[in-house]
Full PDB file with SEQRES, HELIX, SHEET, SSBOND, CRYST1, ORIGX, SCALE, CONECT and MASTER records, all heavy atoms in Angstrom:
SEQRES   1 A   50  MET SER GLU LYS LEU TYR LYS THR VAL SER GLY VAL GLY          
SEQRES   2 A   50  ALA GLY SER ILE ALA LEU GLY ILE ILE ALA LEU VAL THR          
SEQRES   3 A   50  GLY VAL THR THR GLY ILE LEU MET ILE VAL ASN GLY ALA          
SEQRES   4 A   50  ARG LEU LEU LYS GLY LYS SER ASP MET MET ILE                  
HELIX    1 AA1 SER A    2  LYS A   43  1                                  42    
HELIX    2 AA2 LYS A   45  ASP A   47  5                                   3    
CRYST1    1.000    1.000    1.000  90.00  90.00  90.00 P 1           1          
ORIGX1      1.000000  0.000000  0.000000        0.00000                         
ORIGX2      0.000000  1.000000  0.000000        0.00000                         
ORIGX3      0.000000  0.000000  1.000000        0.00000                         
SCALE1      1.000000  0.000000  0.000000        0.00000                         
SCALE2      0.000000  1.000000  0.000000        0.00000                         
SCALE3      0.000000  0.000000  1.000000        0.00000                         
ATOM      1  N   MET A   1      -9.162 -33.398  82.257  1.00  0.00           N  
ATOM      2  CA  MET A   1      -8.674 -33.614  80.893  1.00  0.00           C  
ATOM      3  C   MET A   1      -9.231 -32.584  79.934  1.00  0.00           C  
ATOM      4  O   MET A   1      -8.577 -32.019  79.069  1.00  0.00           O  
ATOM      5  CB  MET A   1      -9.082 -34.994  80.409  1.00  0.00           C  
ATOM      6  CG  MET A   1      -8.515 -35.391  79.082  1.00  0.00           C  
ATOM      7  SD  MET A   1      -6.725 -35.454  79.144  1.00  0.00           S  
ATOM      8  CE  MET A   1      -6.377 -36.320  77.645  1.00  0.00           C  
ATOM      9  N   SER A   2     -10.528 -32.250  80.071  1.00  0.00           N  
ATOM     10  CA  SER A   2     -11.201 -31.280  79.197  1.00  0.00           C  
ATOM     11  C   SER A   2     -10.618 -29.896  79.336  1.00  0.00           C  
ATOM     12  O   SER A   2     -10.513 -29.164  78.418  1.00  0.00           O  
ATOM     13  CB  SER A   2     -12.667 -31.268  79.457  1.00  0.00           C  
ATOM     14  OG  SER A   2     -13.349 -30.389  78.658  1.00  0.00           O  
ATOM     15  N   GLU A   3     -10.286 -29.529  80.625  1.00  0.00           N  
ATOM     16  CA  GLU A   3      -9.723 -28.185  80.862  1.00  0.00           C  
ATOM     17  C   GLU A   3      -8.365 -28.017  80.186  1.00  0.00           C  
ATOM     18  O   GLU A   3      -8.088 -26.952  79.665  1.00  0.00           O  
ATOM     19  CB  GLU A   3      -9.590 -27.990  82.371  1.00  0.00           C  
ATOM     20  CG  GLU A   3      -9.151 -26.589  82.716  1.00  0.00           C  
ATOM     21  CD  GLU A   3      -9.093 -26.336  84.217  1.00  0.00           C  
ATOM     22  OE1 GLU A   3      -9.751 -27.103  84.969  1.00  0.00           O  
ATOM     23  OE2 GLU A   3      -8.381 -25.417  84.625  1.00  0.00           O  
ATOM     24  N   LYS A   4      -7.550 -29.051  80.234  1.00  0.00           N  
ATOM     25  CA  LYS A   4      -6.252 -29.021  79.600  1.00  0.00           C  
ATOM     26  C   LYS A   4      -6.379 -28.836  78.074  1.00  0.00           C  
ATOM     27  O   LYS A   4      -5.659 -28.054  77.437  1.00  0.00           O  
ATOM     28  CB  LYS A   4      -5.485 -30.282  79.893  1.00  0.00           C  
ATOM     29  CG  LYS A   4      -4.039 -30.300  79.338  1.00  0.00           C  
ATOM     30  CD  LYS A   4      -3.367 -31.571  79.815  1.00  0.00           C  
ATOM     31  CE  LYS A   4      -1.926 -31.597  79.225  1.00  0.00           C  
ATOM     32  NZ  LYS A   4      -1.231 -32.833  79.555  1.00  0.00           N  
ATOM     33  N   LEU A   5      -7.317 -29.528  77.481  1.00  0.00           N  
ATOM     34  CA  LEU A   5      -7.563 -29.450  76.045  1.00  0.00           C  
ATOM     35  C   LEU A   5      -8.099 -28.027  75.739  1.00  0.00           C  
ATOM     36  O   LEU A   5      -7.683 -27.444  74.694  1.00  0.00           O  
ATOM     37  CB  LEU A   5      -8.620 -30.488  75.646  1.00  0.00           C  
ATOM     38  CG  LEU A   5      -9.049 -30.464  74.134  1.00  0.00           C  
ATOM     39  CD1 LEU A   5      -7.818 -30.761  73.270  1.00  0.00           C  
ATOM     40  CD2 LEU A   5     -10.134 -31.477  73.929  1.00  0.00           C  
ATOM     41  N   TYR A   6      -8.977 -27.474  76.535  1.00  0.00           N  
ATOM     42  CA  TYR A   6      -9.489 -26.134  76.345  1.00  0.00           C  
ATOM     43  C   TYR A   6      -8.393 -25.109  76.341  1.00  0.00           C  
ATOM     44  O   TYR A   6      -8.309 -24.222  75.462  1.00  0.00           O  
ATOM     45  CB  TYR A   6     -10.533 -25.790  77.394  1.00  0.00           C  
ATOM     46  CG  TYR A   6     -11.059 -24.382  77.261  1.00  0.00           C  
ATOM     47  CD1 TYR A   6     -12.029 -24.057  76.308  1.00  0.00           C  
ATOM     48  CD2 TYR A   6     -10.611 -23.387  78.151  1.00  0.00           C  
ATOM     49  CE1 TYR A   6     -12.463 -22.758  76.221  1.00  0.00           C  
ATOM     50  CE2 TYR A   6     -11.077 -22.116  78.075  1.00  0.00           C  
ATOM     51  CZ  TYR A   6     -11.989 -21.782  77.089  1.00  0.00           C  
ATOM     52  OH  TYR A   6     -12.479 -20.494  77.000  1.00  0.00           O  
ATOM     53  N   LYS A   7      -7.428 -25.181  77.285  1.00  0.00           N  
ATOM     54  CA  LYS A   7      -6.343 -24.266  77.380  1.00  0.00           C  
ATOM     55  C   LYS A   7      -5.431 -24.372  76.110  1.00  0.00           C  
ATOM     56  O   LYS A   7      -4.995 -23.385  75.598  1.00  0.00           O  
ATOM     57  CB  LYS A   7      -5.509 -24.519  78.622  1.00  0.00           C  
ATOM     58  CG  LYS A   7      -6.218 -24.056  79.917  1.00  0.00           C  
ATOM     59  CD  LYS A   7      -5.352 -24.238  81.086  1.00  0.00           C  
ATOM     60  CE  LYS A   7      -6.032 -23.749  82.359  1.00  0.00           C  
ATOM     61  NZ  LYS A   7      -5.218 -23.866  83.564  1.00  0.00           N  
ATOM     62  N   THR A   8      -5.184 -25.591  75.690  1.00  0.00           N  
ATOM     63  CA  THR A   8      -4.393 -25.802  74.501  1.00  0.00           C  
ATOM     64  C   THR A   8      -5.023 -25.198  73.254  1.00  0.00           C  
ATOM     65  O   THR A   8      -4.358 -24.460  72.462  1.00  0.00           O  
ATOM     66  CB  THR A   8      -4.101 -27.288  74.285  1.00  0.00           C  
ATOM     67  OG1 THR A   8      -3.481 -27.856  75.467  1.00  0.00           O  
ATOM     68  CG2 THR A   8      -3.259 -27.534  73.118  1.00  0.00           C  
ATOM     69  N   VAL A   9      -6.293 -25.466  73.086  1.00  0.00           N  
ATOM     70  CA  VAL A   9      -7.016 -24.978  71.939  1.00  0.00           C  
ATOM     71  C   VAL A   9      -7.067 -23.465  71.924  1.00  0.00           C  
ATOM     72  O   VAL A   9      -6.911 -22.819  70.887  1.00  0.00           O  
ATOM     73  CB  VAL A   9      -8.438 -25.613  71.802  1.00  0.00           C  
ATOM     74  CG1 VAL A   9      -9.276 -24.925  70.757  1.00  0.00           C  
ATOM     75  CG2 VAL A   9      -8.316 -27.095  71.527  1.00  0.00           C  
ATOM     76  N   SER A  10      -7.353 -22.858  73.053  1.00  0.00           N  
ATOM     77  CA  SER A  10      -7.432 -21.421  73.107  1.00  0.00           C  
ATOM     78  C   SER A  10      -6.102 -20.745  72.881  1.00  0.00           C  
ATOM     79  O   SER A  10      -6.026 -19.692  72.273  1.00  0.00           O  
ATOM     80  CB  SER A  10      -8.046 -20.961  74.468  1.00  0.00           C  
ATOM     81  OG  SER A  10      -7.210 -21.360  75.546  1.00  0.00           O  
ATOM     82  N   GLY A  11      -5.052 -21.398  73.356  1.00  0.00           N  
ATOM     83  CA  GLY A  11      -3.679 -20.885  73.131  1.00  0.00           C  
ATOM     84  C   GLY A  11      -3.304 -20.941  71.644  1.00  0.00           C  
ATOM     85  O   GLY A  11      -2.742 -19.954  71.110  1.00  0.00           O  
ATOM     86  N   VAL A  12      -3.633 -22.027  71.013  1.00  0.00           N  
ATOM     87  CA  VAL A  12      -3.409 -22.190  69.573  1.00  0.00           C  
ATOM     88  C   VAL A  12      -4.231 -21.208  68.764  1.00  0.00           C  
ATOM     89  O   VAL A  12      -3.736 -20.599  67.829  1.00  0.00           O  
ATOM     90  CB  VAL A  12      -3.652 -23.611  69.135  1.00  0.00           C  
ATOM     91  CG1 VAL A  12      -3.586 -23.773  67.609  1.00  0.00           C  
ATOM     92  CG2 VAL A  12      -2.614 -24.555  69.729  1.00  0.00           C  
ATOM     93  N   GLY A  13      -5.440 -20.976  69.173  1.00  0.00           N  
ATOM     94  CA  GLY A  13      -6.332 -20.056  68.480  1.00  0.00           C  
ATOM     95  C   GLY A  13      -5.797 -18.625  68.595  1.00  0.00           C  
ATOM     96  O   GLY A  13      -5.770 -17.883  67.611  1.00  0.00           O  
ATOM     97  N   ALA A  14      -5.367 -18.269  69.745  1.00  0.00           N  
ATOM     98  CA  ALA A  14      -4.793 -16.894  69.931  1.00  0.00           C  
ATOM     99  C   ALA A  14      -3.511 -16.730  69.092  1.00  0.00           C  
ATOM    100  O   ALA A  14      -3.311 -15.678  68.474  1.00  0.00           O  
ATOM    101  CB  ALA A  14      -4.434 -16.651  71.405  1.00  0.00           C  
ATOM    102  N   GLY A  15      -2.708 -17.771  69.053  1.00  0.00           N  
ATOM    103  CA  GLY A  15      -1.476 -17.676  68.216  1.00  0.00           C  
ATOM    104  C   GLY A  15      -1.793 -17.559  66.756  1.00  0.00           C  
ATOM    105  O   GLY A  15      -1.165 -16.812  66.010  1.00  0.00           O  
ATOM    106  N   SER A  16      -2.844 -18.283  66.295  1.00  0.00           N  
ATOM    107  CA  SER A  16      -3.240 -18.230  64.890  1.00  0.00           C  
ATOM    108  C   SER A  16      -3.775 -16.857  64.522  1.00  0.00           C  
ATOM    109  O   SER A  16      -3.501 -16.338  63.434  1.00  0.00           O  
ATOM    110  CB  SER A  16      -4.280 -19.256  64.632  1.00  0.00           C  
ATOM    111  OG  SER A  16      -3.770 -20.549  64.771  1.00  0.00           O  
ATOM    112  N   ILE A  17      -4.560 -16.273  65.425  1.00  0.00           N  
ATOM    113  CA  ILE A  17      -5.058 -14.920  65.175  1.00  0.00           C  
ATOM    114  C   ILE A  17      -3.911 -13.964  65.092  1.00  0.00           C  
ATOM    115  O   ILE A  17      -3.910 -13.095  64.175  1.00  0.00           O  
ATOM    116  CB  ILE A  17      -6.062 -14.531  66.243  1.00  0.00           C  
ATOM    117  CG1 ILE A  17      -7.346 -15.318  66.086  1.00  0.00           C  
ATOM    118  CG2 ILE A  17      -6.400 -13.042  66.172  1.00  0.00           C  
ATOM    119  CD1 ILE A  17      -8.383 -15.164  67.211  1.00  0.00           C  
ATOM    120  N   ALA A  18      -2.932 -14.053  65.966  1.00  0.00           N  
ATOM    121  CA  ALA A  18      -1.833 -13.126  65.957  1.00  0.00           C  
ATOM    122  C   ALA A  18      -1.023 -13.270  64.647  1.00  0.00           C  
ATOM    123  O   ALA A  18      -0.653 -12.303  64.058  1.00  0.00           O  
ATOM    124  CB  ALA A  18      -0.906 -13.374  67.179  1.00  0.00           C  
ATOM    125  N   LEU A  19      -0.757 -14.522  64.231  1.00  0.00           N  
ATOM    126  CA  LEU A  19      -0.029 -14.747  62.987  1.00  0.00           C  
ATOM    127  C   LEU A  19      -0.808 -14.241  61.785  1.00  0.00           C  
ATOM    128  O   LEU A  19      -0.240 -13.701  60.844  1.00  0.00           O  
ATOM    129  CB  LEU A  19       0.258 -16.202  62.839  1.00  0.00           C  
ATOM    130  CG  LEU A  19       1.397 -16.748  63.695  1.00  0.00           C  
ATOM    131  CD1 LEU A  19       1.538 -18.252  63.555  1.00  0.00           C  
ATOM    132  CD2 LEU A  19       2.741 -16.065  63.390  1.00  0.00           C  
ATOM    133  N   GLY A  20      -2.112 -14.387  61.822  1.00  0.00           N  
ATOM    134  CA  GLY A  20      -2.926 -13.878  60.745  1.00  0.00           C  
ATOM    135  C   GLY A  20      -2.877 -12.361  60.642  1.00  0.00           C  
ATOM    136  O   GLY A  20      -2.796 -11.824  59.526  1.00  0.00           O  
ATOM    137  N   ILE A  21      -2.910 -11.656  61.747  1.00  0.00           N  
ATOM    138  CA  ILE A  21      -2.805 -10.200  61.762  1.00  0.00           C  
ATOM    139  C   ILE A  21      -1.431  -9.794  61.242  1.00  0.00           C  
ATOM    140  O   ILE A  21      -1.345  -8.863  60.404  1.00  0.00           O  
ATOM    141  CB  ILE A  21      -3.097  -9.676  63.165  1.00  0.00           C  
ATOM    142  CG1 ILE A  21      -4.575  -9.872  63.487  1.00  0.00           C  
ATOM    143  CG2 ILE A  21      -2.704  -8.178  63.244  1.00  0.00           C  
ATOM    144  CD1 ILE A  21      -4.911  -9.557  64.935  1.00  0.00           C  
ATOM    145  N   ILE A  22      -0.382 -10.471  61.674  1.00  0.00           N  
ATOM    146  CA  ILE A  22       0.946 -10.139  61.231  1.00  0.00           C  
ATOM    147  C   ILE A  22       1.043 -10.335  59.680  1.00  0.00           C  
ATOM    148  O   ILE A  22       1.601  -9.504  58.967  1.00  0.00           O  
ATOM    149  CB  ILE A  22       1.986 -10.967  61.956  1.00  0.00           C  
ATOM    150  CG1 ILE A  22       2.079 -10.478  63.427  1.00  0.00           C  
ATOM    151  CG2 ILE A  22       3.377 -10.842  61.295  1.00  0.00           C  
ATOM    152  CD1 ILE A  22       2.910 -11.404  64.325  1.00  0.00           C  
ATOM    153  N   ALA A  23       0.493 -11.455  59.176  1.00  0.00           N  
ATOM    154  CA  ALA A  23       0.551 -11.712  57.765  1.00  0.00           C  
ATOM    155  C   ALA A  23      -0.239 -10.639  56.991  1.00  0.00           C  
ATOM    156  O   ALA A  23       0.194 -10.237  55.900  1.00  0.00           O  
ATOM    157  CB  ALA A  23      -0.010 -13.107  57.476  1.00  0.00           C  
ATOM    158  N   LEU A  24      -1.372 -10.271  57.504  1.00  0.00           N  
ATOM    159  CA  LEU A  24      -2.192  -9.252  56.830  1.00  0.00           C  
ATOM    160  C   LEU A  24      -1.476  -7.896  56.745  1.00  0.00           C  
ATOM    161  O   LEU A  24      -1.393  -7.265  55.706  1.00  0.00           O  
ATOM    162  CB  LEU A  24      -3.492  -9.047  57.621  1.00  0.00           C  
ATOM    163  CG  LEU A  24      -4.476  -8.089  57.035  1.00  0.00           C  
ATOM    164  CD1 LEU A  24      -5.027  -8.529  55.700  1.00  0.00           C  
ATOM    165  CD2 LEU A  24      -5.623  -7.818  58.001  1.00  0.00           C  
ATOM    166  N   VAL A  25      -0.892  -7.462  57.846  1.00  0.00           N  
ATOM    167  CA  VAL A  25      -0.141  -6.217  57.863  1.00  0.00           C  
ATOM    168  C   VAL A  25       1.049  -6.258  56.919  1.00  0.00           C  
ATOM    169  O   VAL A  25       1.319  -5.307  56.203  1.00  0.00           O  
ATOM    170  CB  VAL A  25       0.296  -5.894  59.320  1.00  0.00           C  
ATOM    171  CG1 VAL A  25       1.241  -4.735  59.372  1.00  0.00           C  
ATOM    172  CG2 VAL A  25      -0.918  -5.541  60.192  1.00  0.00           C  
ATOM    173  N   THR A  26       1.783  -7.381  56.941  1.00  0.00           N  
ATOM    174  CA  THR A  26       2.959  -7.520  56.092  1.00  0.00           C  
ATOM    175  C   THR A  26       2.527  -7.488  54.604  1.00  0.00           C  
ATOM    176  O   THR A  26       3.168  -6.854  53.781  1.00  0.00           O  
ATOM    177  CB  THR A  26       3.662  -8.864  56.370  1.00  0.00           C  
ATOM    178  OG1 THR A  26       4.068  -8.884  57.742  1.00  0.00           O  
ATOM    179  CG2 THR A  26       4.893  -8.999  55.499  1.00  0.00           C  
ATOM    180  N   GLY A  27       1.463  -8.156  54.279  1.00  0.00           N  
ATOM    181  CA  GLY A  27       0.924  -8.131  52.891  1.00  0.00           C  
ATOM    182  C   GLY A  27       0.511  -6.748  52.435  1.00  0.00           C  
ATOM    183  O   GLY A  27       0.841  -6.336  51.322  1.00  0.00           O  
ATOM    184  N   VAL A  28      -0.178  -6.038  53.283  1.00  0.00           N  
ATOM    185  CA  VAL A  28      -0.622  -4.684  52.938  1.00  0.00           C  
ATOM    186  C   VAL A  28       0.561  -3.761  52.764  1.00  0.00           C  
ATOM    187  O   VAL A  28       0.665  -3.009  51.789  1.00  0.00           O  
ATOM    188  CB  VAL A  28      -1.620  -4.133  53.987  1.00  0.00           C  
ATOM    189  CG1 VAL A  28      -1.843  -2.659  53.800  1.00  0.00           C  
ATOM    190  CG2 VAL A  28      -2.898  -4.900  53.964  1.00  0.00           C  
ATOM    191  N   THR A  29       1.524  -3.878  53.681  1.00  0.00           N  
ATOM    192  CA  THR A  29       2.703  -3.023  53.559  1.00  0.00           C  
ATOM    193  C   THR A  29       3.517  -3.331  52.309  1.00  0.00           C  
ATOM    194  O   THR A  29       3.953  -2.441  51.616  1.00  0.00           O  
ATOM    195  CB  THR A  29       3.612  -3.248  54.810  1.00  0.00           C  
ATOM    196  OG1 THR A  29       2.845  -2.968  56.008  1.00  0.00           O  
ATOM    197  CG2 THR A  29       4.834  -2.355  54.791  1.00  0.00           C  
ATOM    198  N   THR A  30       3.693  -4.596  51.995  1.00  0.00           N  
ATOM    199  CA  THR A  30       4.385  -5.011  50.810  1.00  0.00           C  
ATOM    200  C   THR A  30       3.688  -4.485  49.549  1.00  0.00           C  
ATOM    201  O   THR A  30       4.298  -3.972  48.634  1.00  0.00           O  
ATOM    202  CB  THR A  30       4.526  -6.502  50.735  1.00  0.00           C  
ATOM    203  OG1 THR A  30       5.210  -6.986  51.928  1.00  0.00           O  
ATOM    204  CG2 THR A  30       5.316  -6.952  49.535  1.00  0.00           C  
ATOM    205  N   GLY A  31       2.375  -4.588  49.512  1.00  0.00           N  
ATOM    206  CA  GLY A  31       1.589  -4.087  48.407  1.00  0.00           C  
ATOM    207  C   GLY A  31       1.710  -2.614  48.187  1.00  0.00           C  
ATOM    208  O   GLY A  31       1.910  -2.130  47.067  1.00  0.00           O  
ATOM    209  N   ILE A  32       1.688  -1.854  49.250  1.00  0.00           N  
ATOM    210  CA  ILE A  32       1.817  -0.412  49.179  1.00  0.00           C  
ATOM    211  C   ILE A  32       3.211  -0.001  48.670  1.00  0.00           C  
ATOM    212  O   ILE A  32       3.358   0.809  47.768  1.00  0.00           O  
ATOM    213  CB  ILE A  32       1.551   0.269  50.564  1.00  0.00           C  
ATOM    214  CG1 ILE A  32       0.060   0.124  50.904  1.00  0.00           C  
ATOM    215  CG2 ILE A  32       2.000   1.727  50.565  1.00  0.00           C  
ATOM    216  CD1 ILE A  32      -0.293   0.568  52.284  1.00  0.00           C  
ATOM    217  N   LEU A  33       4.247  -0.704  49.163  1.00  0.00           N  
ATOM    218  CA  LEU A  33       5.608  -0.428  48.705  1.00  0.00           C  
ATOM    219  C   LEU A  33       5.781  -0.774  47.221  1.00  0.00           C  
ATOM    220  O   LEU A  33       6.441  -0.025  46.495  1.00  0.00           O  
ATOM    221  CB  LEU A  33       6.613  -1.188  49.538  1.00  0.00           C  
ATOM    222  CG  LEU A  33       6.835  -0.690  50.966  1.00  0.00           C  
ATOM    223  CD1 LEU A  33       7.718  -1.628  51.745  1.00  0.00           C  
ATOM    224  CD2 LEU A  33       7.375   0.710  50.980  1.00  0.00           C  
ATOM    225  N   MET A  34       5.152  -1.824  46.771  1.00  0.00           N  
ATOM    226  CA  MET A  34       5.280  -2.213  45.390  1.00  0.00           C  
ATOM    227  C   MET A  34       4.563  -1.187  44.469  1.00  0.00           C  
ATOM    228  O   MET A  34       5.075  -0.815  43.421  1.00  0.00           O  
ATOM    229  CB  MET A  34       4.686  -3.597  45.160  1.00  0.00           C  
ATOM    230  CG  MET A  34       5.519  -4.705  45.718  1.00  0.00           C  
ATOM    231  SD  MET A  34       4.756  -6.362  45.576  1.00  0.00           S  
ATOM    232  CE  MET A  34       4.997  -6.570  43.827  1.00  0.00           C  
ATOM    233  N   ILE A  35       3.431  -0.679  44.890  1.00  0.00           N  
ATOM    234  CA  ILE A  35       2.696   0.352  44.127  1.00  0.00           C  
ATOM    235  C   ILE A  35       3.511   1.626  44.075  1.00  0.00           C  
ATOM    236  O   ILE A  35       3.634   2.226  43.024  1.00  0.00           O  
ATOM    237  CB  ILE A  35       1.332   0.575  44.770  1.00  0.00           C  
ATOM    238  CG1 ILE A  35       0.416  -0.631  44.527  1.00  0.00           C  
ATOM    239  CG2 ILE A  35       0.635   1.870  44.178  1.00  0.00           C  
ATOM    240  CD1 ILE A  35      -0.865  -0.618  45.284  1.00  0.00           C  
ATOM    241  N   VAL A  36       4.082   2.066  45.191  1.00  0.00           N  
ATOM    242  CA  VAL A  36       4.908   3.240  45.227  1.00  0.00           C  
ATOM    243  C   VAL A  36       6.095   3.166  44.328  1.00  0.00           C  
ATOM    244  O   VAL A  36       6.432   4.057  43.568  1.00  0.00           O  
ATOM    245  CB  VAL A  36       5.267   3.587  46.681  1.00  0.00           C  
ATOM    246  CG1 VAL A  36       6.304   4.691  46.749  1.00  0.00           C  
ATOM    247  CG2 VAL A  36       4.052   4.052  47.484  1.00  0.00           C  
ATOM    248  N   ASN A  37       6.808   2.005  44.375  1.00  0.00           N  
ATOM    249  CA  ASN A  37       7.978   1.834  43.598  1.00  0.00           C  
ATOM    250  C   ASN A  37       7.625   1.722  42.123  1.00  0.00           C  
ATOM    251  O   ASN A  37       8.356   2.247  41.246  1.00  0.00           O  
ATOM    252  CB  ASN A  37       8.768   0.579  44.013  1.00  0.00           C  
ATOM    253  CG  ASN A  37       9.544   0.848  45.314  1.00  0.00           C  
ATOM    254  OD1 ASN A  37       9.970   1.897  45.568  1.00  0.00           O  
ATOM    255  ND2 ASN A  37       9.658  -0.237  46.068  1.00  0.00           N  
ATOM    256  N   GLY A  38       6.498   1.099  41.787  1.00  0.00           N  
ATOM    257  CA  GLY A  38       6.055   1.042  40.437  1.00  0.00           C  
ATOM    258  C   GLY A  38       5.713   2.439  39.861  1.00  0.00           C  
ATOM    259  O   GLY A  38       6.013   2.794  38.703  1.00  0.00           O  
ATOM    260  N   ALA A  39       5.075   3.238  40.681  1.00  0.00           N  
ATOM    261  CA  ALA A  39       4.748   4.642  40.291  1.00  0.00           C  
ATOM    262  C   ALA A  39       6.017   5.444  40.041  1.00  0.00           C  
ATOM    263  O   ALA A  39       6.083   6.214  39.102  1.00  0.00           O  
ATOM    264  CB  ALA A  39       3.902   5.287  41.360  1.00  0.00           C  
ATOM    265  N   ARG A  40       7.033   5.211  40.889  1.00  0.00           N  
ATOM    266  CA  ARG A  40       8.283   5.895  40.682  1.00  0.00           C  
ATOM    267  C   ARG A  40       8.940   5.486  39.384  1.00  0.00           C  
ATOM    268  O   ARG A  40       9.558   6.296  38.689  1.00  0.00           O  
ATOM    269  CB  ARG A  40       9.247   5.668  41.856  1.00  0.00           C  
ATOM    270  CG  ARG A  40       8.789   6.413  43.119  1.00  0.00           C  
ATOM    271  CD  ARG A  40       9.679   6.109  44.303  1.00  0.00           C  
ATOM    272  NE  ARG A  40      11.078   6.267  44.004  1.00  0.00           N  
ATOM    273  CZ  ARG A  40      12.046   5.668  44.701  1.00  0.00           C  
ATOM    274  NH1 ARG A  40      11.746   4.817  45.691  1.00  0.00           N  
ATOM    275  NH2 ARG A  40      13.314   5.874  44.375  1.00  0.00           N  
ATOM    276  N   LEU A  41       8.890   4.204  39.045  1.00  0.00           N  
ATOM    277  CA  LEU A  41       9.448   3.758  37.817  1.00  0.00           C  
ATOM    278  C   LEU A  41       8.707   4.301  36.590  1.00  0.00           C  
ATOM    279  O   LEU A  41       9.306   4.719  35.610  1.00  0.00           O  
ATOM    280  CB  LEU A  41       9.394   2.193  37.725  1.00  0.00           C  
ATOM    281  CG  LEU A  41      10.433   1.454  38.578  1.00  0.00           C  
ATOM    282  CD1 LEU A  41      10.116  -0.036  38.529  1.00  0.00           C  
ATOM    283  CD2 LEU A  41      11.833   1.736  38.058  1.00  0.00           C  
ATOM    284  N   LEU A  42       7.366   4.391  36.672  1.00  0.00           N  
ATOM    285  CA  LEU A  42       6.621   4.930  35.562  1.00  0.00           C  
ATOM    286  C   LEU A  42       6.855   6.418  35.431  1.00  0.00           C  
ATOM    287  O   LEU A  42       6.905   6.958  34.304  1.00  0.00           O  
ATOM    288  CB  LEU A  42       5.103   4.689  35.809  1.00  0.00           C  
ATOM    289  CG  LEU A  42       4.605   3.256  35.595  1.00  0.00           C  
ATOM    290  CD1 LEU A  42       3.150   3.144  36.006  1.00  0.00           C  
ATOM    291  CD2 LEU A  42       4.837   2.834  34.145  1.00  0.00           C  
ATOM    292  N   LYS A  43       7.040   7.112  36.517  1.00  0.00           N  
ATOM    293  CA  LYS A  43       7.341   8.557  36.486  1.00  0.00           C  
ATOM    294  C   LYS A  43       8.669   8.824  35.817  1.00  0.00           C  
ATOM    295  O   LYS A  43       8.819   9.750  35.054  1.00  0.00           O  
ATOM    296  CB  LYS A  43       7.329   9.064  37.918  1.00  0.00           C  
ATOM    297  CG  LYS A  43       7.556  10.575  37.980  1.00  0.00           C  
ATOM    298  CD  LYS A  43       7.535  11.095  39.420  1.00  0.00           C  
ATOM    299  CE  LYS A  43       7.914  12.569  39.466  1.00  0.00           C  
ATOM    300  NZ  LYS A  43       8.003  13.008  40.850  1.00  0.00           N  
ATOM    301  N   GLY A  44       9.654   7.950  36.061  1.00  0.00           N  
ATOM    302  CA  GLY A  44      10.973   8.135  35.492  1.00  0.00           C  
ATOM    303  C   GLY A  44      11.160   7.453  34.166  1.00  0.00           C  
ATOM    304  O   GLY A  44      12.292   7.431  33.620  1.00  0.00           O  
ATOM    305  N   LYS A  45      10.091   6.916  33.584  1.00  0.00           N  
ATOM    306  CA  LYS A  45      10.179   6.183  32.328  1.00  0.00           C  
ATOM    307  C   LYS A  45      10.660   7.052  31.179  1.00  0.00           C  
ATOM    308  O   LYS A  45      11.401   6.614  30.339  1.00  0.00           O  
ATOM    309  CB  LYS A  45       8.793   5.577  32.011  1.00  0.00           C  
ATOM    310  CG  LYS A  45       8.801   4.646  30.814  1.00  0.00           C  
ATOM    311  CD  LYS A  45       7.461   3.923  30.699  1.00  0.00           C  
ATOM    312  CE  LYS A  45       6.641   4.555  29.609  1.00  0.00           C  
ATOM    313  NZ  LYS A  45       5.466   3.830  29.353  1.00  0.00           N  
ATOM    314  N   SER A  46      10.243   8.318  31.183  1.00  0.00           N  
ATOM    315  CA  SER A  46      10.630   9.174  30.050  1.00  0.00           C  
ATOM    316  C   SER A  46      12.102   9.525  30.085  1.00  0.00           C  
ATOM    317  O   SER A  46      12.704   9.865  29.093  1.00  0.00           O  
ATOM    318  CB  SER A  46       9.800  10.450  30.137  1.00  0.00           C  
ATOM    319  OG  SER A  46      10.028  11.135  31.330  1.00  0.00           O  
ATOM    320  N   ASP A  47      12.763   9.437  31.266  1.00  0.00           N  
ATOM    321  CA  ASP A  47      14.170   9.733  31.363  1.00  0.00           C  
ATOM    322  C   ASP A  47      15.062   8.532  30.961  1.00  0.00           C  
ATOM    323  O   ASP A  47      16.250   8.730  30.807  1.00  0.00           O  
ATOM    324  CB  ASP A  47      14.501  10.120  32.802  1.00  0.00           C  
ATOM    325  CG  ASP A  47      13.800  11.384  33.248  1.00  0.00           C  
ATOM    326  OD1 ASP A  47      13.454  12.189  32.375  1.00  0.00           O  
ATOM    327  OD2 ASP A  47      13.567  11.548  34.433  1.00  0.00           O  
ATOM    328  N   MET A  48      14.468   7.339  30.811  1.00  0.00           N  
ATOM    329  CA  MET A  48      15.292   6.130  30.511  1.00  0.00           C  
ATOM    330  C   MET A  48      15.416   5.982  28.977  1.00  0.00           C  
ATOM    331  O   MET A  48      14.456   6.242  28.235  1.00  0.00           O  
ATOM    332  CB  MET A  48      14.569   4.926  31.068  1.00  0.00           C  
ATOM    333  CG  MET A  48      14.558   4.835  32.568  1.00  0.00           C  
ATOM    334  SD  MET A  48      13.730   3.324  33.072  1.00  0.00           S  
ATOM    335  CE  MET A  48      13.146   3.774  34.641  1.00  0.00           C  
ATOM    336  N   MET A  49      16.568   5.531  28.605  1.00  0.00           N  
ATOM    337  CA  MET A  49      16.785   5.203  27.170  1.00  0.00           C  
ATOM    338  C   MET A  49      17.177   3.733  27.150  1.00  0.00           C  
ATOM    339  O   MET A  49      18.193   3.321  27.729  1.00  0.00           O  
ATOM    340  CB  MET A  49      17.909   6.023  26.614  1.00  0.00           C  
ATOM    341  CG  MET A  49      18.113   5.737  25.103  1.00  0.00           C  
ATOM    342  SD  MET A  49      19.457   6.682  24.418  1.00  0.00           S  
ATOM    343  CE  MET A  49      18.691   8.305  24.365  1.00  0.00           C  
ATOM    344  N   ILE A  50      16.392   2.888  26.477  1.00  0.00           N  
ATOM    345  CA  ILE A  50      16.680   1.485  26.399  1.00  0.00           C  
ATOM    346  C   ILE A  50      17.215   1.109  25.043  1.00  0.00           C  
ATOM    347  O   ILE A  50      16.756   1.527  24.055  1.00  0.00           O  
ATOM    348  CB  ILE A  50      15.421   0.613  26.739  1.00  0.00           C  
ATOM    349  CG1 ILE A  50      14.981   0.946  28.136  1.00  0.00           C  
ATOM    350  CG2 ILE A  50      15.655  -0.835  26.530  1.00  0.00           C  
ATOM    351  CD1 ILE A  50      13.684   0.278  28.548  1.00  0.00           C  
TER     352      ILE A  50                                                      
MASTER        0    0    0    2    0    0    0    6  351    1    0    4          
END                                                                             
């Protein structure tokens, strides 16, 4: 019984680590893209007439 529980817990732990890494990479990538797009908007601000 204990071995079955150990395998389940280790499988869930590995899955959680993988999802955490994916979430971290996605967050960093999204942040970088937002900064780049914001910089492009600020650069073109002088060309805009509102």
